[in-house]
PyMOL CGO cylinders between C-alpha atoms (Angstrom):
from pymol import cmd
from pymol.cgo import CYLINDER

trace = [
    CYLINDER, -54.45, 59.45, -114.03, -54.08, 62.77, -115.75, 0.3, 1, 1, 1, 1, 1, 1,
    CYLINDER, -54.08, 62.77, -115.75, -56.78, 64.31, -113.50, 0.3, 1, 1, 1, 1, 1, 1,
    CYLINDER, -56.78, 64.31, -113.50, -55.09, 62.85, -110.40, 0.3, 1, 1, 1, 1, 1, 1,
    CYLINDER, -55.09, 62.85, -110.40, -51.68, 64.29, -111.46, 0.3, 1, 1, 1, 1, 1, 1,
    CYLINDER, -51.68, 64.29, -111.46, -53.22, 67.69, -112.10, 0.3, 1, 1, 1, 1, 1, 1,
    CYLINDER, -53.22, 67.69, -112.10, -55.42, 67.66, -108.97, 0.3, 1, 1, 1, 1, 1, 1,
    CYLINDER, -55.42, 67.66, -108.97, -52.78, 66.60, -106.37, 0.3, 1, 1, 1, 1, 1, 1,
    CYLINDER, -52.78, 66.60, -106.37, -49.36, 68.29, -105.87, 0.3, 1, 1, 1, 1, 1, 1,
    CYLINDER, -49.36, 68.29, -105.87, -46.35, 65.96, -105.70, 0.3, 1, 1, 1, 1, 1, 1,
    CYLINDER, -46.35, 65.96, -105.70, -44.41, 64.25, -104.24, 0.3, 1, 1, 1, 1, 1, 1,
    CYLINDER, -44.41, 64.25, -104.24, -46.53, 60.97, -103.90, 0.3, 1, 1, 1, 1, 1, 1,
    CYLINDER, -46.53, 60.97, -103.90, -45.67, 57.36, -104.72, 0.3, 1, 1, 1, 1, 1, 1,
    CYLINDER, -45.67, 57.36, -104.72, -47.15, 55.72, -107.83, 0.3, 1, 1, 1, 1, 1, 1,
    CYLINDER, -47.15, 55.72, -107.83, -49.17, 53.43, -105.64, 0.3, 1, 1, 1, 1, 1, 1,
    CYLINDER, -49.17, 53.43, -105.64, -51.07, 56.39, -104.18, 0.3, 1, 1, 1, 1, 1, 1,
    CYLINDER, -51.07, 56.39, -104.18, -51.60, 57.95, -107.53, 0.3, 1, 1, 1, 1, 1, 1,
    CYLINDER, -51.60, 57.95, -107.53, -53.15, 54.60, -108.77, 0.3, 1, 1, 1, 1, 1, 1,
    CYLINDER, -53.15, 54.60, -108.77, -55.47, 54.54, -105.66, 0.3, 1, 1, 1, 1, 1, 1,
    CYLINDER, -55.47, 54.54, -105.66, -56.60, 58.08, -106.33, 0.3, 1, 1, 1, 1, 1, 1,
    CYLINDER, -56.60, 58.08, -106.33, -57.21, 57.36, -110.00, 0.3, 1, 1, 1, 1, 1, 1,
    CYLINDER, -57.21, 57.36, -110.00, -58.99, 54.04, -109.04, 0.3, 1, 1, 1, 1, 1, 1,
    CYLINDER, -58.99, 54.04, -109.04, -56.95, 52.12, -111.60, 0.3, 1, 1, 1, 1, 1, 1,
    CYLINDER, -56.95, 52.12, -111.60, -54.66, 49.16, -111.39, 0.3, 1, 1, 1, 1, 1, 1,
    CYLINDER, -54.66, 49.16, -111.39, -51.06, 49.98, -110.59, 0.3, 1, 1, 1, 1, 1, 1,
    CYLINDER, -51.06, 49.98, -110.59, -49.83, 48.63, -113.97, 0.3, 1, 1, 1, 1, 1, 1,
    CYLINDER, -49.83, 48.63, -113.97, -52.32, 51.12, -115.81, 0.3, 1, 1, 1, 1, 1, 1,
    CYLINDER, -52.32, 51.12, -115.81, -51.26, 54.09, -113.79, 0.3, 1, 1, 1, 1, 1, 1,
    CYLINDER, -51.26, 54.09, -113.79, -47.57, 53.11, -114.36, 0.3, 1, 1, 1, 1, 1, 1,
    CYLINDER, -47.57, 53.11, -114.36, -47.86, 53.04, -118.16, 0.3, 1, 1, 1, 1, 1, 1,
    CYLINDER, -47.86, 53.04, -118.16, -49.44, 56.36, -118.27, 0.3, 1, 1, 1, 1, 1, 1,
    CYLINDER, -49.44, 56.36, -118.27, -46.76, 57.92, -115.86, 0.3, 1, 1, 1, 1, 1, 1,
    CYLINDER, -46.76, 57.92, -115.86, -43.90, 56.37, -118.01, 0.3, 1, 1, 1, 1, 1, 1,
    CYLINDER, -43.90, 56.37, -118.01, -45.33, 57.86, -121.09, 0.3, 1, 1, 1, 1, 1, 1,
    CYLINDER, -45.33, 57.86, -121.09, -45.52, 61.26, -119.36, 0.3, 1, 1, 1, 1, 1, 1,
    CYLINDER, -45.52, 61.26, -119.36, -42.07, 61.05, -118.01, 0.3, 1, 1, 1, 1, 1, 1,
    CYLINDER, -42.07, 61.05, -118.01, -40.80, 60.33, -121.50, 0.3, 1, 1, 1, 1, 1, 1,
    CYLINDER, -40.80, 60.33, -121.50, -42.46, 63.57, -122.60, 0.3, 1, 1, 1, 1, 1, 1,
    CYLINDER, -42.46, 63.57, -122.60, -40.80, 65.60, -119.74, 0.3, 1, 1, 1, 1, 1, 1,
    CYLINDER, -40.80, 65.60, -119.74, -44.18, 66.30, -118.23, 0.3, 1, 1, 1, 1, 1, 1,
    CYLINDER, -44.18, 66.30, -118.23, -43.67, 64.29, -115.07, 0.3, 1, 1, 1, 1, 1, 1,
    CYLINDER, -43.67, 64.29, -115.07, -40.38, 63.94, -113.15, 0.3, 1, 1, 1, 1, 1, 1,
    CYLINDER, -40.38, 63.94, -113.15, -39.65, 60.58, -111.36, 0.3, 1, 1, 1, 1, 1, 1,
    CYLINDER, -39.65, 60.58, -111.36, -36.38, 58.94, -110.50, 0.3, 1, 1, 1, 1, 1, 1,
    CYLINDER, -36.38, 58.94, -110.50, -36.50, 55.18, -111.20, 0.3, 1, 1, 1, 1, 1, 1,
    CYLINDER, -36.50, 55.18, -111.20, -39.28, 53.62, -109.19, 0.3, 1, 1, 1, 1, 1, 1,
    CYLINDER, -39.28, 53.62, -109.19, -39.38, 56.43, -106.71, 0.3, 1, 1, 1, 1, 1, 1,
    CYLINDER, -39.38, 56.43, -106.71, -42.21, 58.88, -106.06, 0.3, 1, 1, 1, 1, 1, 1,
    CYLINDER, -42.21, 58.88, -106.06, -43.57, 61.31, -108.55, 0.3, 1, 1, 1, 1, 1, 1,
    CYLINDER, -43.57, 61.31, -108.55, -41.53, 64.39, -107.83, 0.3, 1, 1, 1, 1, 1, 1,
    CYLINDER, -41.53, 64.39, -107.83, -42.82, 67.13, -110.13, 0.3, 1, 1, 1, 1, 1, 1,
    CYLINDER, -42.82, 67.13, -110.13, -45.70, 67.65, -112.68, 0.3, 1, 1, 1, 1, 1, 1,
    CYLINDER, -45.70, 67.65, -112.68, -45.69, 70.26, -115.34, 0.3, 1, 1, 1, 1, 1, 1,
    CYLINDER, -45.69, 70.26, -115.34, -49.41, 70.79, -114.91, 0.3, 1, 1, 1, 1, 1, 1,
    CYLINDER, -49.41, 70.79, -114.91, -49.71, 73.48, -117.59, 0.3, 1, 1, 1, 1, 1, 1,
    CYLINDER, -49.71, 73.48, -117.59, -47.94, 71.27, -120.07, 0.3, 1, 1, 1, 1, 1, 1,
    CYLINDER, -47.94, 71.27, -120.07, -50.09, 68.26, -119.01, 0.3, 1, 1, 1, 1, 1, 1,
    CYLINDER, -50.09, 68.26, -119.01, -53.17, 70.30, -119.67, 0.3, 1, 1, 1, 1, 1, 1,
    CYLINDER, -53.17, 70.30, -119.67, -51.98, 71.12, -123.07, 0.3, 1, 1, 1, 1, 1, 1,
    CYLINDER, -51.98, 71.12, -123.07, -51.03, 67.49, -123.76, 0.3, 1, 1, 1, 1, 1, 1,
    CYLINDER, -51.03, 67.49, -123.76, -54.43, 66.33, -122.53, 0.3, 1, 1, 1, 1, 1, 1,
    CYLINDER, -54.43, 66.33, -122.53, -56.13, 68.60, -124.83, 0.3, 1, 1, 1, 1, 1, 1,
    CYLINDER, -56.13, 68.60, -124.83, -54.53, 66.92, -127.73, 0.3, 1, 1, 1, 1, 1, 1,
    CYLINDER, -54.53, 66.92, -127.73, -56.26, 63.65, -126.99, 0.3, 1, 1, 1, 1, 1, 1,
    CYLINDER, -56.26, 63.65, -126.99, -59.50, 64.88, -125.51, 0.3, 1, 1, 1, 1, 1, 1,
    CYLINDER, -59.50, 64.88, -125.51, -62.41, 67.14, -126.52, 0.3, 1, 1, 1, 1, 1, 1,
    CYLINDER, -62.41, 67.14, -126.52, -65.41, 68.05, -124.43, 0.3, 1, 1, 1, 1, 1, 1,
    CYLINDER, -65.41, 68.05, -124.43, -67.95, 67.63, -127.16, 0.3, 1, 1, 1, 1, 1, 1,
    CYLINDER, -67.95, 67.63, -127.16, -66.27, 64.80, -129.07, 0.3, 1, 1, 1, 1, 1, 1,
    CYLINDER, -66.27, 64.80, -129.07, -65.02, 62.59, -126.13, 0.3, 1, 1, 1, 1, 1, 1,
    CYLINDER, -65.02, 62.59, -126.13, -68.41, 62.55, -124.43, 0.3, 1, 1, 1, 1, 1, 1,
    CYLINDER, -68.41, 62.55, -124.43, -72.05, 62.33, -125.35, 0.3, 1, 1, 1, 1, 1, 1,
    CYLINDER, -72.05, 62.33, -125.35, -73.53, 65.77, -125.53, 0.3, 1, 1, 1, 1, 1, 1,
    CYLINDER, -73.53, 65.77, -125.53, -76.74, 67.53, -126.68, 0.3, 1, 1, 1, 1, 1, 1,
    CYLINDER, -76.74, 67.53, -126.68, -77.53, 71.21, -126.92, 0.3, 1, 1, 1, 1, 1, 1,
    CYLINDER, -77.53, 71.21, -126.92, -80.59, 72.87, -125.46, 0.3, 1, 1, 1, 1, 1, 1,
    CYLINDER, -80.59, 72.87, -125.46, -82.12, 76.43, -125.37, 0.3, 1, 1, 1, 1, 1, 1,
    CYLINDER, -82.12, 76.43, -125.37, -82.53, 78.29, -122.09, 0.3, 1, 1, 1, 1, 1, 1,
    CYLINDER, -82.53, 78.29, -122.09, -84.66, 81.40, -123.13, 0.3, 1, 1, 1, 1, 1, 1,
    CYLINDER, -84.66, 81.40, -123.13, -83.50, 83.44, -120.15, 0.3, 1, 1, 1, 1, 1, 1,
    CYLINDER, -83.50, 83.44, -120.15, -79.76, 82.88, -120.74, 0.3, 1, 1, 1, 1, 1, 1,
    CYLINDER, -79.76, 82.88, -120.74, -77.21, 80.42, -119.57, 0.3, 1, 1, 1, 1, 1, 1,
    CYLINDER, -77.21, 80.42, -119.57, -76.90, 81.87, -115.96, 0.3, 1, 1, 1, 1, 1, 1,
    CYLINDER, -76.90, 81.87, -115.96, -80.61, 81.32, -115.36, 0.3, 1, 1, 1, 1, 1, 1,
    CYLINDER, -80.61, 81.32, -115.36, -79.88, 77.57, -115.41, 0.3, 1, 1, 1, 1, 1, 1,
    CYLINDER, -79.88, 77.57, -115.41, -77.94, 77.90, -112.14, 0.3, 1, 1, 1, 1, 1, 1,
    CYLINDER, -77.94, 77.90, -112.14, -80.95, 78.55, -110.03, 0.3, 1, 1, 1, 1, 1, 1,
    CYLINDER, -80.95, 78.55, -110.03, -82.69, 75.36, -111.20, 0.3, 1, 1, 1, 1, 1, 1,
    CYLINDER, -82.69, 75.36, -111.20, -79.86, 73.00, -110.51, 0.3, 1, 1, 1, 1, 1, 1,
    CYLINDER, -79.86, 73.00, -110.51, -81.35, 71.96, -107.30, 0.3, 1, 1, 1, 1, 1, 1,
    CYLINDER, -81.35, 71.96, -107.30, -84.00, 70.23, -109.36, 0.3, 1, 1, 1, 1, 1, 1,
    CYLINDER, -84.00, 70.23, -109.36, -81.46, 67.61, -110.43, 0.3, 1, 1, 1, 1, 1, 1,
    CYLINDER, -81.46, 67.61, -110.43, -81.65, 64.25, -108.58, 0.3, 1, 1, 1, 1, 1, 1,
    CYLINDER, -81.65, 64.25, -108.58, -78.25, 62.87, -109.30, 0.3, 1, 1, 1, 1, 1, 1,
    CYLINDER, -78.25, 62.87, -109.30, -74.84, 64.41, -109.25, 0.3, 1, 1, 1, 1, 1, 1,
    CYLINDER, -74.84, 64.41, -109.25, -73.78, 67.24, -111.64, 0.3, 1, 1, 1, 1, 1, 1,
    CYLINDER, -73.78, 67.24, -111.64, -70.80, 69.59, -112.23, 0.3, 1, 1, 1, 1, 1, 1,
    CYLINDER, -70.80, 69.59, -112.23, -70.86, 72.88, -114.06, 0.3, 1, 1, 1, 1, 1, 1,
    CYLINDER, -70.86, 72.88, -114.06, -67.95, 73.28, -116.34, 0.3, 1, 1, 1, 1, 1, 1,
    CYLINDER, -67.95, 73.28, -116.34, -67.00, 75.69, -119.10, 0.3, 1, 1, 1, 1, 1, 1,
    CYLINDER, -67.00, 75.69, -119.10, -67.51, 79.37, -119.07, 0.3, 1, 1, 1, 1, 1, 1,
    CYLINDER, -67.51, 79.37, -119.07, -69.93, 79.46, -116.09, 0.3, 1, 1, 1, 1, 1, 1,
    CYLINDER, -69.93, 79.46, -116.09, -67.27, 77.76, -113.96, 0.3, 1, 1, 1, 1, 1, 1,
    CYLINDER, -67.27, 77.76, -113.96, -64.29, 79.67, -115.19, 0.3, 1, 1, 1, 1, 1, 1,
    CYLINDER, -64.29, 79.67, -115.19, -66.02, 83.03, -114.64, 0.3, 1, 1, 1, 1, 1, 1,
    CYLINDER, -66.02, 83.03, -114.64, -66.07, 82.26, -110.92, 0.3, 1, 1, 1, 1, 1, 1,
    CYLINDER, -66.07, 82.26, -110.92, -62.31, 82.72, -110.96, 0.3, 1, 1, 1, 1, 1, 1,
    CYLINDER, -62.31, 82.72, -110.96, -61.36, 84.68, -114.16, 0.3, 1, 1, 1, 1, 1, 1,
    CYLINDER, -61.36, 84.68, -114.16, -64.29, 86.11, -116.14, 0.3, 1, 1, 1, 1, 1, 1,
    CYLINDER, -64.29, 86.11, -116.14, -63.41, 87.10, -119.75, 0.3, 1, 1, 1, 1, 1, 1,
    CYLINDER, -63.41, 87.10, -119.75, -67.05, 87.96, -120.80, 0.3, 1, 1, 1, 1, 1, 1,
    CYLINDER, -67.05, 87.96, -120.80, -70.52, 87.00, -119.73, 0.3, 1, 1, 1, 1, 1, 1,
    CYLINDER, -70.52, 87.00, -119.73, -71.03, 83.26, -120.41, 0.3, 1, 1, 1, 1, 1, 1,
    CYLINDER, -71.03, 83.26, -120.41, -72.67, 82.49, -123.84, 0.3, 1, 1, 1, 1, 1, 1,
    CYLINDER, -72.67, 82.49, -123.84, -72.89, 78.83, -123.07, 0.3, 1, 1, 1, 1, 1, 1,
    CYLINDER, -72.89, 78.83, -123.07, -73.77, 76.75, -120.07, 0.3, 1, 1, 1, 1, 1, 1,
    CYLINDER, -73.77, 76.75, -120.07, -72.01, 73.44, -119.94, 0.3, 1, 1, 1, 1, 1, 1,
    CYLINDER, -72.01, 73.44, -119.94, -73.17, 70.84, -117.47, 0.3, 1, 1, 1, 1, 1, 1,
    CYLINDER, -73.17, 70.84, -117.47, -71.94, 67.33, -116.68, 0.3, 1, 1, 1, 1, 1, 1,
    CYLINDER, -71.94, 67.33, -116.68, -74.89, 65.06, -115.80, 0.3, 1, 1, 1, 1, 1, 1,
    CYLINDER, -74.89, 65.06, -115.80, -75.20, 61.28, -115.58, 0.3, 1, 1, 1, 1, 1, 1,
    CYLINDER, -75.20, 61.28, -115.58, -78.23, 61.19, -117.90, 0.3, 1, 1, 1, 1, 1, 1,
    CYLINDER, -78.23, 61.19, -117.90, -78.79, 63.97, -120.41, 0.3, 1, 1, 1, 1, 1, 1,
    CYLINDER, -78.79, 63.97, -120.41, -82.53, 63.18, -121.11, 0.3, 1, 1, 1, 1, 1, 1,
    CYLINDER, -82.53, 63.18, -121.11, -83.46, 63.02, -117.46, 0.3, 1, 1, 1, 1, 1, 1,
    CYLINDER, -83.46, 63.02, -117.46, -81.56, 66.08, -116.68, 0.3, 1, 1, 1, 1, 1, 1,
    CYLINDER, -81.56, 66.08, -116.68, -83.09, 68.04, -119.52, 0.3, 1, 1, 1, 1, 1, 1,
    CYLINDER, -83.09, 68.04, -119.52, -86.66, 67.07, -118.45, 0.3, 1, 1, 1, 1, 1, 1,
    CYLINDER, -86.66, 67.07, -118.45, -85.99, 68.18, -114.78, 0.3, 1, 1, 1, 1, 1, 1,
    CYLINDER, -85.99, 68.18, -114.78, -84.50, 71.40, -115.96, 0.3, 1, 1, 1, 1, 1, 1,
    CYLINDER, -84.50, 71.40, -115.96, -87.24, 72.21, -118.49, 0.3, 1, 1, 1, 1, 1, 1,
    CYLINDER, -87.24, 72.21, -118.49, -84.90, 72.61, -121.33, 0.3, 1, 1, 1, 1, 1, 1,
    CYLINDER, -84.90, 72.61, -121.33, -85.90, 72.74, -124.97, 0.3, 1, 1, 1, 1, 1, 1,
    CYLINDER, -85.90, 72.74, -124.97, -83.89, 70.85, -127.57, 0.3, 1, 1, 1, 1, 1, 1,
    CYLINDER, -83.89, 70.85, -127.57, -81.78, 73.01, -129.82, 0.3, 1, 1, 1, 1, 1, 1,
    CYLINDER, -81.78, 73.01, -129.82, -79.82, 71.02, -132.42, 0.3, 1, 1, 1, 1, 1, 1,
    CYLINDER, -79.82, 71.02, -132.42, -78.32, 74.37, -133.47, 0.3, 1, 1, 1, 1, 1, 1,
    CYLINDER, -78.32, 74.37, -133.47, -78.00, 77.67, -131.70, 0.3, 1, 1, 1, 1, 1, 1,
    CYLINDER, -78.00, 77.67, -131.70, -78.30, 76.39, -128.15, 0.3, 1, 1, 1, 1, 1, 1,
    CYLINDER, -78.30, 76.39, -128.15, -77.03, 78.12, -125.16, 0.3, 1, 1, 1, 1, 1, 1,
    CYLINDER, -77.03, 78.12, -125.16, -76.87, 75.08, -122.93, 0.3, 1, 1, 1, 1, 1, 1,
    CYLINDER, -76.87, 75.08, -122.93, -75.07, 71.85, -123.47, 0.3, 1, 1, 1, 1, 1, 1,
    CYLINDER, -75.07, 71.85, -123.47, -75.57, 68.82, -121.35, 0.3, 1, 1, 1, 1, 1, 1,
    CYLINDER, -75.57, 68.82, -121.35, -72.75, 66.23, -121.20, 0.3, 1, 1, 1, 1, 1, 1,
    CYLINDER, -72.75, 66.23, -121.20, -72.62, 62.58, -120.15, 0.3, 1, 1, 1, 1, 1, 1,
    CYLINDER, -72.62, 62.58, -120.15, -68.86, 62.25, -119.25, 0.3, 1, 1, 1, 1, 1, 1,
    CYLINDER, -68.86, 62.25, -119.25, -66.73, 59.46, -120.51, 0.3, 1, 1, 1, 1, 1, 1,
    CYLINDER, -66.73, 59.46, -120.51, -65.64, 58.78, -116.93, 0.3, 1, 1, 1, 1, 1, 1,
    CYLINDER, -65.64, 58.78, -116.93, -67.10, 59.56, -113.49, 0.3, 1, 1, 1, 1, 1, 1,
    CYLINDER, -67.10, 59.56, -113.49, -64.02, 61.48, -112.65, 0.3, 1, 1, 1, 1, 1, 1,
    CYLINDER, -64.02, 61.48, -112.65, -65.87, 64.54, -113.99, 0.3, 1, 1, 1, 1, 1, 1,
    CYLINDER, -65.87, 64.54, -113.99, -67.99, 64.33, -110.80, 0.3, 1, 1, 1, 1, 1, 1,
    CYLINDER, -67.99, 64.33, -110.80, -65.01, 63.92, -108.56, 0.3, 1, 1, 1, 1, 1, 1,
    CYLINDER, -65.01, 63.92, -108.56, -63.10, 66.62, -106.46, 0.3, 1, 1, 1, 1, 1, 1,
    CYLINDER, -63.10, 66.62, -106.46, -65.67, 69.22, -107.37, 0.3, 1, 1, 1, 1, 1, 1,
    CYLINDER, -65.67, 69.22, -107.37, -65.97, 72.50, -105.47, 0.3, 1, 1, 1, 1, 1, 1,
    CYLINDER, -65.97, 72.50, -105.47, -68.99, 74.67, -104.51, 0.3, 1, 1, 1, 1, 1, 1,
    CYLINDER, -68.99, 74.67, -104.51, -69.94, 78.29, -104.61, 0.3, 1, 1, 1, 1, 1, 1,
    CYLINDER, -69.94, 78.29, -104.61, -73.22, 79.89, -103.82, 0.3, 1, 1, 1, 1, 1, 1,
    CYLINDER, -73.22, 79.89, -103.82, -75.01, 76.52, -103.60, 0.3, 1, 1, 1, 1, 1, 1,
    CYLINDER, -75.01, 76.52, -103.60, -73.73, 75.37, -107.14, 0.3, 1, 1, 1, 1, 1, 1,
    CYLINDER, -73.73, 75.37, -107.14, -71.43, 72.53, -107.64, 0.3, 1, 1, 1, 1, 1, 1,
    CYLINDER, -71.43, 72.53, -107.64, -68.51, 73.15, -110.19, 0.3, 1, 1, 1, 1, 1, 1,
    CYLINDER, -68.51, 73.15, -110.19, -66.12, 70.72, -111.84, 0.3, 1, 1, 1, 1, 1, 1,
    CYLINDER, -66.12, 70.72, -111.84, -62.46, 70.59, -110.71, 0.3, 1, 1, 1, 1, 1, 1,
    CYLINDER, -62.46, 70.59, -110.71, -60.55, 73.60, -112.32, 0.3, 1, 1, 1, 1, 1, 1,
    CYLINDER, -60.55, 73.60, -112.32, -58.08, 71.33, -114.38, 0.3, 1, 1, 1, 1, 1, 1,
    CYLINDER, -58.08, 71.33, -114.38, -61.37, 69.77, -115.93, 0.3, 1, 1, 1, 1, 1, 1,
    CYLINDER, -61.37, 69.77, -115.93, -62.89, 73.12, -116.53, 0.3, 1, 1, 1, 1, 1, 1,
    CYLINDER, -62.89, 73.12, -116.53, -59.68, 74.37, -118.19, 0.3, 1, 1, 1, 1, 1, 1,
    CYLINDER, -59.68, 74.37, -118.19, -59.28, 71.44, -120.60, 0.3, 1, 1, 1, 1, 1, 1,
    CYLINDER, -59.28, 71.44, -120.60, -62.97, 71.59, -121.44, 0.3, 1, 1, 1, 1, 1, 1,
    CYLINDER, -62.97, 71.59, -121.44, -62.59, 75.32, -122.48, 0.3, 1, 1, 1, 1, 1, 1,
    CYLINDER, -62.59, 75.32, -122.48, -59.43, 74.55, -124.42, 0.3, 1, 1, 1, 1, 1, 1,
    CYLINDER, -59.43, 74.55, -124.42, -61.23, 72.18, -126.54, 0.3, 1, 1, 1, 1, 1, 1,
    CYLINDER, -61.23, 72.18, -126.54, -64.51, 74.33, -126.76, 0.3, 1, 1, 1, 1, 1, 1,
    CYLINDER, -64.51, 74.33, -126.76, -65.70, 76.42, -129.82, 0.3, 1, 1, 1, 1, 1, 1,
    CYLINDER, -65.70, 76.42, -129.82, -65.84, 80.27, -129.79, 0.3, 1, 1, 1, 1, 1, 1,
    CYLINDER, -65.84, 80.27, -129.79, -64.05, 81.94, -127.15, 0.3, 1, 1, 1, 1, 1, 1,
    CYLINDER, -64.05, 81.94, -127.15, -63.49, 78.87, -125.01, 0.3, 1, 1, 1, 1, 1, 1,
    CYLINDER, -63.49, 78.87, -125.01, -59.64, 78.82, -125.65, 0.3, 1, 1, 1, 1, 1, 1,
    CYLINDER, -59.64, 78.82, -125.65, -59.33, 82.41, -124.58, 0.3, 1, 1, 1, 1, 1, 1,
    CYLINDER, -59.33, 82.41, -124.58, -61.32, 81.82, -121.41, 0.3, 1, 1, 1, 1, 1, 1,
    CYLINDER, -61.32, 81.82, -121.41, -59.04, 78.79, -120.71, 0.3, 1, 1, 1, 1, 1, 1,
    CYLINDER, -59.04, 78.79, -120.71, -55.93, 80.88, -121.11, 0.3, 1, 1, 1, 1, 1, 1,
    CYLINDER, -55.93, 80.88, -121.11, -57.45, 83.50, -118.49, 0.3, 1, 1, 1, 1, 1, 1,
    CYLINDER, -57.45, 83.50, -118.49, -58.28, 80.70, -116.10, 0.3, 1, 1, 1, 1, 1, 1,
    CYLINDER, -58.28, 80.70, -116.10, -54.91, 79.16, -116.40, 0.3, 1, 1, 1, 1, 1, 1,
    CYLINDER, -54.91, 79.16, -116.40, -53.24, 82.40, -115.51, 0.3, 1, 1, 1, 1, 1, 1,
    CYLINDER, -53.24, 82.40, -115.51, -55.43, 82.57, -112.35, 0.3, 1, 1, 1, 1, 1, 1,
    CYLINDER, -55.43, 82.57, -112.35, -54.51, 78.90, -111.60, 0.3, 1, 1, 1, 1, 1, 1,
    CYLINDER, -54.51, 78.90, -111.60, -50.80, 79.69, -111.92, 0.3, 1, 1, 1, 1, 1, 1,
    CYLINDER, -50.80, 79.69, -111.92, -51.20, 82.66, -109.48, 0.3, 1, 1, 1, 1, 1, 1,
    CYLINDER, -51.20, 82.66, -109.48, -53.42, 80.81, -106.97, 0.3, 1, 1, 1, 1, 1, 1,
    CYLINDER, -53.42, 80.81, -106.97, -52.11, 77.31, -107.07, 0.3, 1, 1, 1, 1, 1, 1,
    CYLINDER, -52.11, 77.31, -107.07, -52.83, 76.65, -103.39, 0.3, 1, 1, 1, 1, 1, 1,
    CYLINDER, -52.83, 76.65, -103.39, -56.48, 77.36, -103.77, 0.3, 1, 1, 1, 1, 1, 1,
    CYLINDER, -56.48, 77.36, -103.77, -57.18, 74.65, -106.27, 0.3, 1, 1, 1, 1, 1, 1,
    CYLINDER, -57.18, 74.65, -106.27, -54.52, 72.00, -106.07, 0.3, 1, 1, 1, 1, 1, 1,
    CYLINDER, -54.52, 72.00, -106.07, -54.60, 69.44, -103.17, 0.3, 1, 1, 1, 1, 1, 1,
    CYLINDER, -54.60, 69.44, -103.17, -51.65, 68.22, -101.12, 0.3, 1, 1, 1, 1, 1, 1,
    CYLINDER, -51.65, 68.22, -101.12, -50.12, 65.03, -102.36, 0.3, 1, 1, 1, 1, 1, 1,
    CYLINDER, -50.12, 65.03, -102.36, -51.13, 63.25, -99.18, 0.3, 1, 1, 1, 1, 1, 1,
    CYLINDER, -51.13, 63.25, -99.18, -53.98, 61.73, -101.03, 0.3, 1, 1, 1, 1, 1, 1,
    CYLINDER, -53.98, 61.73, -101.03, -57.73, 61.79, -101.11, 0.3, 1, 1, 1, 1, 1, 1,
    CYLINDER, -57.73, 61.79, -101.11, -58.01, 62.20, -97.30, 0.3, 1, 1, 1, 1, 1, 1,
]
cmd.load_cgo(trace, "trace")
């Protein structure tokens, strides 16, 4: 529900939000009611969702979610550096989505990426296909099996690489170690200035 609220610009009815989020109407309604009570979503009675404070919603989401704690993840070493991983992503058989620093740098680079973060359906299979070495500490690649498949939805591509939706990238950086929060801040500034470039119209998935 949160990703749908972030990805799509209101107005839209609750029914459409539930369809986008692929959840029962009652489940979507409970989340929206909570967010209305926290002044992050505006809705009059049973009417359509009229406004979303997307920056506030990102901050609220980061209080309940963490990239490395909410999902299964493992660290690996890419000897040639994080960016070298991008050229080998075509080796993957299933869906993937690059998140974190490598994704943010496509829109607002703070510094060269020190860590490559990648959503994959199966960590062990992806690591084998990509030829990565296990690195319990000091790794520069983290493979992540997402808690929900929404991590693979509404992605975007550039130079043959698939990246996670920018709201997902932003919250992942907000909850990442090191300079992740600073990179998130820079990305959010870009998102605020370029909302039409990443936020979809509220007419729905089509």
